[in-house]
C-alpha positions as CSV (number, residue, x, y, z in Angstrom):
1,M,93.2,78.9,124.4
2,G,92.2,82.3,122.9
3,F,95.0,84.6,121.7
4,K,93.9,87.4,124.1
5,H,94.2,85.0,127.0
6,F,97.6,83.8,125.7
7,K,98.8,87.3,125.4
8,N,97.8,88.2,129.0
9,M,99.5,85.1,130.3
10,A,102.6,85.9,128.3
11,H,102.7,89.5,129.6
12,K,102.3,88.2,133.1
13,A,105.1,85.7,132.6
14,V,107.4,88.4,131.4
15,S,106.5,90.6,134.4
16,M,107.1,87.7,136.9
17,S,110.3,86.7,135.2
18,E,111.6,90.3,135.4
19,S,110.5,90.6,139.0
20,N,112.3,87.3,140.0
21,I,115.4,88.2,138.2
22,A,115.5,91.7,139.6
23,S,115.1,90.3,143.1
24,R,118.1,88.1,142.6
25,A,120.3,90.7,140.8
26,G,119.2,94.3,141.0
27,R,121.8,95.5,138.5
28,R,120.9,92.9,135.8
29,T,118.2,93.2,133.2
30,W,116.4,90.3,131.8
31,L,116.3,91.7,128.3
32,G,118.2,94.5,126.5
33,S,116.1,97.3,125.0
34,A,116.2,95.6,121.5
35,G,115.0,92.3,123.1
36,R,112.2,94.0,125.0
37,L,111.0,95.7,121.8
38,A,111.1,92.5,119.9
39,A,109.1,90.8,122.7
40,V,106.4,93.5,122.6
41,V,106.2,93.3,118.8
42,A,106.0,89.5,118.9
43,L,103.4,89.4,121.6
44,S,101.2,92.1,120.0
45,S,101.2,90.2,116.7
46,G,100.8,86.8,118.2
47,V,104.0,85.5,116.6
48,W,107.2,85.1,118.5
49,V,110.2,86.6,116.6
50,S,113.8,86.7,118.0
51,G,115.4,90.1,118.5
52,A,117.9,89.3,115.8
53,A,115.2,88.4,113.2
54,W,113.2,91.5,114.1
55,A,116.3,93.7,113.6
56,Q,117.1,92.0,110.3
57,S,113.6,92.7,109.0
58,K,114.3,96.4,109.4
59,E,117.7,96.4,107.6
60,P,117.7,98.8,104.7
61,L,117.1,97.4,101.2
62,K,120.0,98.5,99.0
63,F,118.6,99.8,95.8
64,G,121.0,100.1,92.9
65,V,120.2,102.2,89.9
66,G,122.1,102.6,86.6
67,M,123.3,106.0,85.3
68,F,120.1,106.9,83.4
69,Q,120.7,110.7,83.8
70,P,123.7,112.8,82.7
71,D,125.4,112.8,86.2
72,K,125.2,111.1,89.5
73,N,123.5,113.9,91.4
74,K,120.7,114.2,88.9
75,N,120.4,110.5,88.7
76,D,120.0,110.3,92.5
77,A,117.5,113.1,92.6
78,T,115.5,111.5,89.7
79,Y,115.1,108.1,91.4
80,T,114.8,109.1,95.1
81,P,111.0,109.5,94.7
82,L,110.8,105.8,93.6
83,A,113.0,104.7,96.5
84,K,110.8,106.6,99.0
85,Y,107.7,105.1,97.4
86,L,109.0,101.6,97.7
87,E,110.1,102.3,101.3
88,A,106.5,103.4,102.2
89,K,104.9,100.5,100.4
90,V,107.2,97.7,101.6
91,G,107.6,99.1,105.2
92,R,111.3,98.9,105.2
93,P,114.1,101.5,104.7
94,V,115.4,101.7,101.1
95,Q,118.9,103.1,100.4
96,L,119.4,104.4,96.9
97,R,122.8,104.1,95.2
98,T,123.7,105.1,91.6
99,V,126.2,102.9,90.0
100,D,127.9,104.6,87.1
101,T,128.4,101.6,84.8
102,W,126.0,98.9,83.7
103,E,128.6,96.3,84.2
104,G,129.3,97.5,87.7
105,L,125.6,97.4,88.6
106,A,125.3,93.9,87.4
107,K,128.3,92.9,89.5
108,S,126.9,94.6,92.6
109,L,123.6,92.7,92.2
110,A,125.5,89.5,91.8
111,N,127.8,89.9,94.8
112,G,125.3,91.2,97.3
113,E,126.2,94.9,97.3
114,T,122.7,95.6,96.2
115,D,119.4,93.8,97.0
116,I,117.2,95.3,94.3
117,A,118.2,97.0,91.1
118,L,116.8,98.9,88.1
119,L,119.3,98.0,85.3
120,G,119.6,97.6,81.6
121,P,118.6,94.3,79.9
122,W,122.2,93.1,79.2
123,G,123.3,94.1,82.7
124,Y,120.4,92.0,84.1
125,V,121.3,89.0,81.9
126,L,124.9,89.2,83.2
127,A,123.7,89.4,86.8
128,N,121.3,86.5,86.2
129,N,124.0,84.4,84.6
130,E,126.5,85.2,87.3
131,S,124.3,84.7,90.4
132,G,120.7,83.8,89.5
133,A,119.3,87.3,90.2
134,Q,115.8,87.4,88.9
135,A,113.7,90.0,87.1
136,I,110.3,90.7,88.7
137,A,109.1,93.6,86.5
138,T,110.0,95.7,83.5
139,I,109.8,99.4,83.2
140,Q,107.4,100.9,80.6
141,Y,108.3,103.8,78.3
142,N,105.2,105.5,76.8
143,G,103.1,102.5,77.8
144,K,105.4,99.9,76.2
145,P,108.0,97.6,77.8
146,E,110.3,97.9,74.8
147,Y,112.9,100.3,73.4
148,F,115.5,100.5,70.6
149,A,119.2,100.6,70.1
150,I,120.4,103.2,67.6
151,I,123.5,104.3,65.8
152,V,123.9,108.1,65.4
153,V,126.1,110.3,63.2
154,G,126.7,114.0,63.1
155,P,124.5,116.4,61.0
156,E,127.3,116.9,58.5
157,S,127.9,113.2,58.0
158,K,127.2,111.7,54.6
159,A,126.8,108.2,56.1
160,Q,123.5,106.5,55.4
161,S,124.3,103.1,57.0
162,L,127.0,101.2,58.9
163,D,128.6,100.4,55.5
164,D,129.5,104.0,55.1
165,L,131.4,104.2,58.4
166,K,134.5,102.2,57.5
167,G,137.7,104.0,58.7
168,K,135.6,106.4,60.9
169,T,135.7,106.9,64.6
170,F,133.1,105.1,66.7
171,A,131.9,105.0,70.3
172,F,130.3,102.1,72.1
173,G,128.8,102.4,75.6
174,D,130.4,100.4,78.4
175,K,130.5,96.6,78.0
176,G,127.5,96.1,80.3
177,S,125.3,98.2,78.0
178,T,122.6,96.6,75.9
179,S,122.0,99.3,73.3
180,G,125.5,100.9,73.6
181,Y,127.4,97.7,73.2
182,L,125.9,94.2,73.0
183,I,123.2,94.8,70.3
184,P,125.2,97.0,67.9
185,F,128.2,94.6,68.4
186,H,125.9,91.7,67.5
187,Y,124.6,93.6,64.4
188,M,128.2,94.2,63.3
189,Q,129.2,90.6,63.9
190,K,126.3,89.4,61.7
191,K,127.6,91.7,58.9
192,G,131.1,90.3,59.3
193,I,132.5,93.5,60.8
194,N,135.2,93.5,63.4
195,P,134.9,97.0,65.0
196,D,138.6,97.0,66.1
197,T,139.7,96.8,62.4
198,Y,136.8,98.4,60.7
199,F,136.9,101.7,62.5
200,S,139.9,103.9,62.7
201,R,139.4,104.3,66.5
202,V,137.0,102.8,69.0
203,I,136.2,104.1,72.4
204,H,133.8,103.1,75.2
205,T,132.1,105.8,77.2
206,K,128.7,106.8,78.7
207,H,125.6,107.2,76.6
208,Q,125.4,111.0,77.2
209,A,129.0,111.5,76.3
210,I,128.5,109.6,73.0
211,E,125.7,111.9,72.0
212,M,127.6,115.0,73.0
213,S,130.8,113.9,71.2
214,V,128.9,113.0,68.0
215,T,126.9,116.3,67.9
216,R,130.2,118.3,68.4
217,G,131.9,116.4,65.6
218,E,134.5,114.9,68.0
219,L,133.3,111.4,66.9
220,D,131.9,110.3,63.6
221,A,129.4,107.9,65.0
222,G,128.2,106.1,68.1
223,A,125.8,103.6,69.6
224,D,122.9,104.8,71.9
225,F,119.3,104.1,72.6
226,N,116.2,106.1,71.7
227,R,115.1,106.8,75.2
228,N,118.4,108.5,76.1
229,R,118.5,110.6,72.9
230,D,114.8,111.7,73.5
231,T,115.7,112.6,77.1
232,M,118.7,114.7,76.2
233,I,116.7,116.5,73.5
234,D,113.9,117.1,76.0
235,Q,116.4,118.5,78.6
236,G,118.0,120.8,76.0
237,L,121.4,119.0,76.2
238,I,121.4,118.4,72.5
239,K,119.1,119.4,69.5
240,A,117.4,116.8,67.4
241,S,119.0,118.4,64.3
242,D,122.5,117.9,65.8
243,S,122.6,114.2,65.0
244,R,121.0,111.7,62.7
245,I,119.9,108.1,63.3
246,I,121.2,105.7,60.6
247,W,120.3,102.4,62.2
248,T,117.6,101.2,64.6
249,S,117.4,97.8,66.1
250,D,114.5,95.5,66.5
251,P,112.4,96.1,69.7
252,L,114.4,95.2,72.9
253,P,113.0,94.4,76.3
254,N,113.1,97.5,78.6
255,D,115.1,97.8,81.8
256,A,114.6,95.1,84.3
257,F,113.7,95.6,88.0
258,A,115.6,92.6,89.5
259,V,116.1,91.1,93.0
260,S,119.2,89.4,94.3
261,T,119.3,85.6,94.8
262,E,119.5,86.2,98.6
263,L,116.4,88.4,98.6
264,L,114.5,85.8,96.5
265,K,114.4,83.6,99.6
266,D,111.9,86.1,101.2
267,K,108.9,85.5,99.0
268,A,106.6,87.7,101.0
269,L,109.0,90.6,100.7
270,V,109.5,90.0,96.9
271,D,105.7,89.9,96.5
272,K,105.4,93.2,98.3
273,I,108.0,94.8,96.1
274,T,106.3,93.5,93.0
275,A,102.9,94.7,94.0
276,A,104.4,98.2,94.8
277,L,106.0,98.3,91.3
278,L,102.8,97.3,89.6
279,G,101.0,100.1,91.5
280,V,103.4,102.8,90.2
281,E,101.3,103.5,87.1
282,A,98.2,104.5,89.1
283,E,100.4,106.4,91.6
284,L,101.9,108.6,88.8
285,K,98.6,110.4,88.5
286,N,99.1,111.9,91.9
287,N,102.9,111.9,92.0
288,P,104.3,112.5,88.5
289,E,107.8,112.8,89.8
290,L,107.8,109.2,90.7
291,L,109.5,108.3,87.4
292,P,111.3,110.4,84.7
293,K,109.2,111.9,81.9
294,N,107.7,109.4,79.5
295,Y,108.1,106.4,81.9
296,T,104.7,105.2,82.6
297,G,105.1,102.4,85.3
298,F,106.0,98.8,85.5
299,V,104.6,95.6,84.0
300,K,105.2,92.1,85.5
301,K,107.8,90.2,83.6
302,D,110.2,87.4,84.4
303,N,113.5,86.1,83.2
304,S,112.0,84.7,79.9
305,F,111.3,88.2,78.7
306,Y,115.0,88.8,78.3
307,K,115.7,85.8,76.1
308,P,116.5,88.0,73.0
309,I,119.3,89.6,75.0
310,R,120.5,86.3,76.3
311,D,120.6,84.9,72.8
312,A,122.6,87.9,71.6
313,G,125.1,87.4,74.4
314,L,125.5,83.8,73.6
315,A,125.8,84.4,69.8
316,T,128.6,87.0,70.3
317,G,130.4,84.9,72.9
318,K,130.0,87.7,75.5
319,L,127.9,85.4,77.7
320,V,129.4,82.2,79.0
321,P,126.8,80.0,80.7
322,R,127.6,79.0,84.3
Protein backbone atom coordinates (compact mmCIF):
# COMPACT_ATOMS: atom_id res chain seq x y z
CA MET A 1 0.00 0.00 0.00
CA GLY A 2 1.43 3.42 -0.94
CA PHE A 3 1.99 5.97 1.80
CA LYS A 4 -0.40 8.47 0.17
CA HIS A 5 -3.15 5.87 0.18
CA PHE A 6 -2.35 4.95 3.77
CA LYS A 7 -2.48 8.59 4.84
CA ASN A 8 -5.87 9.12 3.16
CA MET A 9 -7.26 6.05 4.89
CA ALA A 10 -5.85 7.18 8.21
CA HIS A 11 -7.41 10.63 7.85
CA LYS A 12 -10.71 9.02 6.89
CA ALA A 13 -10.53 6.70 9.89
CA VAL A 14 -9.88 9.65 12.18
CA SER A 15 -12.87 11.53 10.72
CA MET A 16 -15.17 8.48 11.04
CA SER A 17 -14.04 7.84 14.60
CA GLU A 18 -14.64 11.44 15.57
CA SER A 19 -18.05 11.39 13.89
CA ASN A 20 -19.11 8.18 15.67
CA ILE A 21 -17.87 9.40 19.04
CA ALA A 22 -19.54 12.76 18.58
CA SER A 23 -22.83 11.09 17.77
CA ARG A 24 -22.65 9.06 20.99
CA ALA A 25 -21.47 11.87 23.23
CA GLY A 26 -21.68 15.38 21.88
CA ARG A 27 -19.79 16.91 24.77
CA ARG A 28 -16.82 14.55 24.44
CA THR A 29 -13.83 14.91 22.19
CA TRP A 30 -11.87 12.00 20.85
CA LEU A 31 -8.54 13.69 21.29
CA GLY A 32 -7.28 16.68 23.22
CA SER A 33 -5.64 19.44 21.25
CA ALA A 34 -2.14 18.04 21.96
CA GLY A 35 -3.25 14.62 20.79
CA ARG A 36 -4.77 16.03 17.59
CA LEU A 37 -1.58 17.90 16.79
CA ALA A 38 0.53 14.80 17.46
CA ALA A 39 -1.74 12.81 15.15
CA VAL A 40 -1.43 15.34 12.35
CA VAL A 41 2.37 15.48 12.71
CA ALA A 42 2.59 11.69 12.75
CA LEU A 43 0.33 11.23 9.75
CA SER A 44 2.09 13.86 7.69
CA SER A 45 5.49 12.27 8.41
CA GLY A 46 4.34 8.70 7.93
CA VAL A 47 5.45 7.73 11.48
CA TRP A 48 3.08 7.37 14.39
CA VAL A 49 4.29 9.20 17.53
CA SER A 50 2.38 9.33 20.78
CA GLY A 51 1.34 12.76 22.07
CA ALA A 52 3.64 12.32 25.06
CA ALA A 53 6.66 11.48 22.89
CA TRP A 54 5.98 14.42 20.59
CA ALA A 55 5.77 16.81 23.53
CA GLN A 56 9.00 15.43 24.99
CA SER A 57 10.81 15.99 21.70
CA LYS A 58 10.09 19.71 22.04
CA GLU A 59 11.21 20.06 25.66
CA PRO A 60 13.98 22.67 25.97
CA LEU A 61 17.58 21.51 26.09
CA LYS A 62 19.14 22.90 29.26
CA PHE A 63 22.51 24.40 28.25
CA GLY A 64 24.91 25.03 31.12
CA VAL A 65 27.87 27.35 30.63
CA GLY A 66 30.73 28.12 33.01
CA MET A 67 31.62 31.61 34.16
CA PHE A 68 33.95 32.55 31.32
CA GLN A 69 33.18 36.29 31.61
CA PRO A 70 33.58 38.70 34.57
CA ASP A 71 29.92 38.51 35.62
CA LYS A 72 26.78 36.47 35.01
CA ASN A 73 24.96 39.05 32.87
CA LYS A 74 27.93 39.44 30.53
CA ASN A 75 28.38 35.69 30.43
CA ASP A 76 24.73 35.15 29.50
CA ALA A 77 24.93 37.83 26.81
CA THR A 78 28.15 36.33 25.42
CA TYR A 79 26.79 32.79 25.03
CA THR A 80 23.19 33.55 24.07
CA PRO A 81 24.12 33.69 20.34
CA LEU A 82 25.54 30.16 20.58
CA ALA A 83 22.39 28.95 22.34
CA LYS A 84 20.20 30.51 19.62
CA TYR A 85 22.37 28.99 16.91
CA LEU A 86 22.06 25.51 18.42
CA GLU A 87 18.31 26.02 18.80
CA ALA A 88 17.97 26.79 15.09
CA LYS A 89 20.21 23.95 13.95
CA VAL A 90 18.79 21.28 16.24
CA GLY A 91 15.17 22.38 15.95
CA ARG A 92 14.53 22.36 19.65
CA PRO A 93 14.39 25.16 22.28
CA VAL A 94 17.65 25.75 24.15
CA GLN A 95 17.67 27.33 27.61
CA LEU A 96 20.99 28.94 28.56
CA ARG A 97 22.10 28.96 32.19
CA THR A 98 25.36 30.32 33.57
CA VAL A 99 26.70 28.33 36.51
CA ASP A 100 29.17 30.38 38.53
CA THR A 101 31.56 27.60 39.59
CA TRP A 102 33.16 24.85 37.54
CA GLU A 103 32.45 22.36 40.28
CA GLY A 104 28.79 23.38 40.30
CA LEU A 105 28.53 23.02 36.52
CA ALA A 106 30.06 19.54 36.66
CA LYS A 107 27.50 18.53 39.28
CA SER A 108 24.61 19.98 37.28
CA LEU A 109 25.63 17.94 34.23
CA ALA A 110 25.96 14.83 36.37
CA ASN A 111 22.62 15.19 38.16
CA GLY A 112 20.49 16.13 35.16
CA GLU A 113 20.06 19.85 35.85
CA THR A 114 21.73 20.47 32.48
CA ASP A 115 21.57 18.38 29.30
CA ILE A 116 24.50 19.93 27.45
CA ALA A 117 27.36 22.00 28.81
CA LEU A 118 30.43 23.97 27.85
CA LEU A 119 32.78 23.46 30.76
CA GLY A 120 36.42 23.38 31.73
CA PRO A 121 38.45 20.19 31.26
CA TRP A 122 38.63 19.28 34.96
CA GLY A 123 34.94 19.99 35.41
CA TYR A 124 34.24 17.71 32.46
CA VAL A 125 36.42 14.92 33.89
CA LEU A 126 34.56 15.21 37.20
CA ALA A 127 31.18 15.00 35.43
CA ASN A 128 32.37 12.05 33.34
CA ASN A 129 33.63 10.25 36.44
CA GLU A 130 30.47 10.99 38.38
CA SER A 131 27.85 10.08 35.80
CA GLY A 132 29.39 9.08 32.48
CA ALA A 133 28.71 12.41 30.74
CA GLN A 134 30.58 12.46 27.43
CA ALA A 135 32.56 15.07 25.52
CA ILE A 136 31.51 15.42 21.88
CA ALA A 137 33.63 18.44 20.90
CA THR A 138 36.34 20.81 22.11
CA ILE A 139 36.34 24.56 21.64
CA GLN A 140 39.22 26.09 19.68
CA TYR A 141 41.16 29.19 20.68
CA ASN A 142 43.00 30.88 17.83
CA GLY A 143 42.57 27.70 15.81
CA LYS A 144 43.91 25.35 18.48
CA PRO A 145 42.08 23.02 20.90
CA GLU A 146 44.63 23.75 23.64
CA TYR A 147 45.44 26.38 26.26
CA PHE A 148 47.78 26.91 29.24
CA ALA A 149 47.60 27.26 33.00
CA ILE A 150 49.70 30.10 34.38
CA ILE A 151 50.87 31.55 37.69
CA VAL A 152 50.97 35.36 37.85
CA VAL A 153 52.57 37.82 40.25
CA GLY A 154 52.28 41.58 40.59
CA PRO A 155 54.55 43.97 38.67
CA GLU A 156 56.58 44.84 41.76
CA SER A 157 57.21 41.22 42.73
CA LYS A 158 60.78 39.96 42.65
CA ALA A 159 59.59 36.35 42.28
CA GLN A 160 60.89 34.51 39.24
CA SER A 161 59.44 31.07 40.00
CA LEU A 162 57.29 29.15 42.46
CA ASP A 163 60.40 28.69 44.61
CA ASP A 164 60.35 32.41 45.38
CA LEU A 165 56.78 32.42 46.71
CA LYS A 166 57.30 30.65 50.04
CA GLY A 167 55.51 32.56 52.80
CA LYS A 168 53.54 34.65 50.30
CA THR A 169 49.79 34.83 49.74
CA PHE A 170 48.34 32.73 46.92
CA ALA A 171 44.97 32.34 45.19
CA PHE A 172 43.62 29.23 43.48
CA GLY A 173 40.44 29.11 41.43
CA ASP A 174 37.54 26.99 42.67
CA LYS A 175 38.22 23.29 43.11
CA GLY A 176 36.51 22.43 39.84
CA SER A 177 38.93 24.58 37.84
CA THR A 178 41.61 22.97 35.68
CA SER A 179 44.07 25.84 35.37
CA GLY A 180 43.04 27.58 38.57
CA TYR A 181 43.39 24.56 40.80
CA LEU A 182 44.09 21.05 39.53
CA ILE A 183 47.10 21.68 37.26
CA PRO A 184 48.98 24.16 39.51
CA PHE A 185 48.21 21.96 42.52
CA HIS A 186 49.63 18.96 40.64
CA TYR A 187 52.74 21.00 39.74
CA MET A 188 53.24 21.93 43.40
CA GLN A 189 52.72 18.35 44.48
CA LYS A 190 55.44 17.16 42.10
CA LYS A 191 57.78 19.72 43.66
CA GLY A 192 56.93 18.47 47.15
CA ILE A 193 55.03 21.64 48.06
CA ASN A 194 52.00 21.61 50.34
CA PRO A 195 50.18 24.88 49.57
CA ASP A 196 48.57 25.06 53.01
CA THR A 197 51.95 25.22 54.72
CA TYR A 198 54.10 26.72 51.96
CA PHE A 199 52.07 29.92 51.58
CA SER A 200 51.14 32.28 54.39
CA ARG A 201 47.53 32.36 53.19
CA VAL A 202 45.60 30.47 50.51
CA ILE A 203 42.21 31.46 49.11
CA HIS A 204 39.92 30.10 46.40
CA THR A 205 38.10 32.56 44.18
CA LYS A 206 37.12 33.28 40.57
CA HIS A 207 39.72 33.71 37.83
CA GLN A 208 38.84 37.34 37.22
CA ALA A 209 39.12 38.13 40.93
CA ILE A 210 42.55 36.46 41.05
CA GLU A 211 43.91 38.70 38.29
CA MET A 212 42.39 41.84 39.81
CA SER A 213 43.71 41.04 43.30
CA VAL A 214 47.23 40.34 42.02
CA THR A 215 47.38 43.51 39.91
CA ARG A 216 46.17 45.58 42.87
CA GLY A 217 48.78 44.08 45.16
CA GLU A 218 46.15 42.48 47.42
CA LEU A 219 47.65 39.04 46.72
CA ASP A 220 51.22 38.09 45.95
CA ALA A 221 50.41 35.46 43.34
CA GLY A 222 47.64 33.37 41.83
CA ALA A 223 46.78 30.66 39.33
CA ASP A 224 44.94 31.52 36.11
CA PHE A 225 44.85 30.56 32.42
CA ASN A 226 46.19 32.40 29.41
CA ARG A 227 42.80 32.84 27.73
CA ASN A 228 41.31 34.61 30.74
CA ARG A 229 44.27 36.95 31.14
CA ASP A 230 44.20 37.76 27.41
CA THR A 231 40.46 38.48 27.56
CA MET A 232 40.74 40.75 30.60
CA ILE A 233 43.55 42.70 28.95
CA ASP A 234 41.53 42.97 25.73
CA GLN A 235 38.49 44.25 27.64
CA GLY A 236 40.57 46.84 29.50
CA LEU A 237 39.96 45.26 32.90
CA ILE A 238 43.70 44.93 33.55
CA LYS A 239 46.88 45.98 31.77
CA ALA A 240 49.47 43.50 30.56
CA SER A 241 52.06 45.43 32.54
CA ASP A 242 50.06 45.04 35.76
CA SER A 243 51.07 41.39 36.22
CA ARG A 244 53.80 39.00 35.18
CA ILE A 245 53.67 35.30 34.31
CA ILE A 246 56.27 33.23 36.18
CA TRP A 247 55.06 29.73 35.24
CA THR A 248 53.26 28.21 32.27
CA SER A 249 51.98 24.64 32.10
CA ASP A 250 52.29 22.16 29.29
CA PRO A 251 49.44 22.45 26.72
CA LEU A 252 46.06 21.45 28.15
CA PRO A 253 42.94 20.30 26.28
CA ASN A 254 40.50 23.17 25.86
CA ASP A 255 36.98 23.37 27.28
CA ALA A 256 34.73 20.44 26.51
CA PHE A 257 31.26 20.53 25.04
CA ALA A 258 29.64 17.60 26.81
CA VAL A 259 26.25 15.88 26.89
CA SER A 260 24.58 14.16 29.81
CA THR A 261 24.28 10.41 30.11
CA GLU A 262 20.53 10.66 29.58
CA LEU A 263 20.88 12.68 26.38
CA LEU A 264 23.40 10.18 25.01
CA LYS A 265 20.51 7.75 24.60
CA ASP A 266 19.20 9.94 21.76
CA LYS A 267 21.95 9.36 19.20
CA ALA A 268 20.17 11.26 16.44
CA LEU A 269 19.93 14.37 18.62
CA VAL A 270 23.56 14.09 19.76
CA ASP A 271 24.62 13.78 16.12
CA LYS A 272 22.67 16.95 15.28
CA ILE A 273 24.31 18.85 18.13
CA THR A 274 27.76 17.64 17.08
CA ALA A 275 27.19 18.64 13.46
CA ALA A 276 25.99 22.08 14.58
CA LEU A 277 29.11 22.60 16.69
CA LEU A 278 31.40 21.58 13.85
CA GLY A 279 29.61 24.11 11.65
CA VAL A 280 30.35 27.03 14.00
CA GLU A 281 33.72 27.82 12.41
CA ALA A 282 32.15 28.51 9.01
CA GLU A 283 29.20 30.32 10.59
CA LEU A 284 31.53 32.76 12.39
CA LYS A 285 32.30 34.43 9.05
CA ASN A 286 28.71 35.68 8.90
CA ASN A 287 28.05 35.86 12.63
CA PRO A 288 31.22 36.85 14.52
CA GLU A 289 29.25 37.26 17.75
CA LEU A 290 28.61 33.53 17.88
CA LEU A 291 31.68 33.03 20.10
CA PRO A 292 33.86 35.41 22.14
CA LYS A 293 36.87 37.01 20.49
CA ASN A 294 39.70 34.63 19.56
CA TYR A 295 37.47 31.54 19.80
CA THR A 296 37.38 30.02 16.35
CA GLY A 297 34.92 27.12 16.50
CA PHE A 298 34.82 23.52 17.66
CA VAL A 299 36.66 20.37 16.71
CA LYS A 300 35.35 16.86 17.26
CA LYS A 301 36.97 15.25 20.31
CA ASP A 302 35.93 12.54 22.72
CA ASN A 303 36.69 11.44 26.25
CA SER A 304 40.21 10.23 25.37
CA PHE A 305 41.35 13.79 24.61
CA TYR A 306 41.00 14.62 28.31
CA LYS A 307 43.30 11.84 29.55
CA PRO A 308 46.02 14.29 30.73
CA ILE A 309 43.48 15.96 33.02
CA ARG A 310 42.21 12.63 34.27
CA ASP A 311 45.78 11.51 34.96
CA ALA A 312 46.46 14.68 36.96
CA GLY A 313 43.27 14.13 38.96
CA LEU A 314 44.29 10.58 39.78
CA ALA A 315 47.86 11.56 40.65
CA THR A 316 46.73 14.23 43.11
CA GLY A 317 44.06 12.03 44.67
CA LYS A 318 41.40 14.54 43.67
CA LEU A 319 39.73 12.02 41.38
CA VAL A 320 38.41 8.79 42.84
CA PRO A 321 37.32 6.38 40.09
CA ARG A 322 33.75 5.11 40.38
